[in-house]
N, C-alpha and C positions, 0 to 999 in steps of 0.2 A: 517789285518783282523783278523788273528789268535791272535795277541796280545790283540785285544779288546775282543775277545771271552774269552781268558783265564782271563782277568781282571773281566769280568762279572761273570764267575764261581767262581773266588776267593771272590768277593763281596758277592755272594749268600751264599758261604760257611761261611763267617763271620757272616752273618746274622743268619744262622741256629744255628751257635755255640753260639751267644749270646742269642738267643731264648732258647736253651736248658739250658745254664747256668742260664737265668731268671726264667725258670720253676723249676729248682732245688733249688734256692733260694725261690721262692714263696711257694713251696711244703715244705721246711723246716720251713717257717714261720707259716704253718697251725697248726703244733703241734710238738714241740720238747720238750718231757717231761724231766724234770730234773731226772738224774738218782739217785735212791734211795732218792726220795724227802720224802717219808714216810716209816718208818720202823718199824718192829714189831719182838719181841722177847718174849720167854716165860720165866715168872720170876717164878722160882720154889718156892721161900720164900712165895709168895703170891697165887701160884697155878693160875696164870692168864697171859693172853696174853696182852702185853703192846704195844700200838702203839704211836709213837712220830714222830715228824719231825727228818730229818736227822741231821740238826743243829740248834741251838736256834737262836732267832733274839734278838735285844739288845736296851736297852735305856740307856741314858747317861745323866750325870749332871756335868758341868763344874766348876772348881774353878779356873778362870785365875789368881786371885789375890795371890793364894797360890803357884801355879807351872804352867808353861806354858805346854799346851797338857796333862795335868794330869786331870783325871776325875774319877768320881764314876759311875760304870755301874751296870745295872741289866740285866742279861741274861734271857730271859723268853722262856718256850717252853710248849706247851700243851701235855697232856697225856690222854690216853684212858686205863682204866683198864677193861678187859673183862673176867670175870669169868663165863665160860659156858653159856654166853649170858646174864648176868647180868653186865651191863656196868655202870661204873663211870668215872666222868671227873675231871682232875685237871690242874692246871698252876704250872709249876715247875720254881721257879724264884730263881737265884743265884745272891747274892748281893756281890760285890766286888769293890776294889778301887786301883787306880794306884797313889793316893795321899798319903794314909796312909793304909799300907797293913794289919794293924791290926784293921782297922776301923770296919769292920765286921768279928767279931770272937766270939768264945763261944755263949753266949746266946744275944749278942748285935745285935738284929734284929729290924726292925720297928714294933712300937707298933700296927700301923694300915697301910694298903696300899689300894689304890684306882686305878683303871683304869678308866680314864674319856674317854667315848665313845662319840665323837662329843660333847664335853663339859657336858655330863650327867655321873655322878659319879656311878661306881659300885665297891662297897667295897669288897675286897678279904677276904674270910674267911678261916683262917688256918685250915688245915686238921688235924683231930684227929683220933688216933687208927688206923692208916695206915702208913706203912713205906716203902717207895719206893727206889730203889738203887739211890743215889745221882749222880752217873756216868751216869744216863740216857742220860745226854747231856754233852758234852765237851766243855769246854770254853778256850779261848787262854790266860788266865791270871791264876797266881797261888793265893791261898788264898780265903777268902771269905766264905759265909756260904749260905747253900741252905735251902729254904722254900718252903712247898708244900701247895697250897691253892685249896680248893674244888670249882668246877664252875659246871654250868649245860650246857647241849648240847644247850639250847637256848641262854645262854650268850655267847657260842663260836661262834654262827651263827651272833649274834648281833656285836661282834668284828670284824667278817668276813666282815660285811656290812659297817663298819665304814669308814668315810672320813678321820677321824683324832683321834689318840689315843695317851694318855699321861699317865704317871704314877706319882702318888703323894703318898709320904710315910710320916709318922709321926714317928720321932725317940724319941719323948717325948712331954711333954707339950710345946706348942708354938713353935715347932721345926719341921716346914713342909719342905720338899724337893721335887722338881718337876724334873722329868726325861723326856727328849725328845726323840722321837724315833731316834735311830742311824742307823739302818739297817733292813730292811724286816719285820717289824711288821704287816703291813697291809697284805702283800703278804703271810706271814707265816700263819695267820689267815684264809686267803682265801684258802690256800692249804689244811689245816686241816679241813676246813668245807666241802671242795670238797670231801675229804676222807669220812666224815661223811654222806654225800649225795650218797655215793657209786659211785663216778665219775670214769668211766672205764679207763680214760686217766691217771689215777694217776700210776706211776711206784712204785711197792712195792718191797722191799728186805726183805727177811726173815733172821733174825740175829740168829745164833745158840746159 
């Protein structure tokens, strides 16, 4: 009788432990914000507060006939420039290659670039008369070139609502190259759009 009673207590104890473990898991799934998802720092050269994602997302273009596992990459990151309440928006694009390290160098940049939002083209307009630190975002490859494109807040929201995003560049007459999402583009735009909507769940890190 005592043995049976002990077994019942042990069985109930296991059920309680499983219930508590389940509560921890469910609670954790409600909202676990990514640490330092959106970061801010003050840019002295522009007298402005810059807001970016912690890491850029990327697009890629494979050339399997030239080299296995070698690709051209374009790393993309949104940027908000805030000068005492006057806000401007940009897309930071870094073009680089593991096929030819010198492919993107000097002034050798695409003559035109488009982001296709659910197959609808949005031409990127290169920013003029503004210079931001090229190291706003860190990329895992060496070499390449960084280009800053001006966008609107509305365009960033359209990108955040997109089901599919792809990048198309023109390197010259009749030389069009298409890049596929490699990692995190949709999520990255959604995260930044959440910041624009003053989402209180976003974790911010002030960078000195």
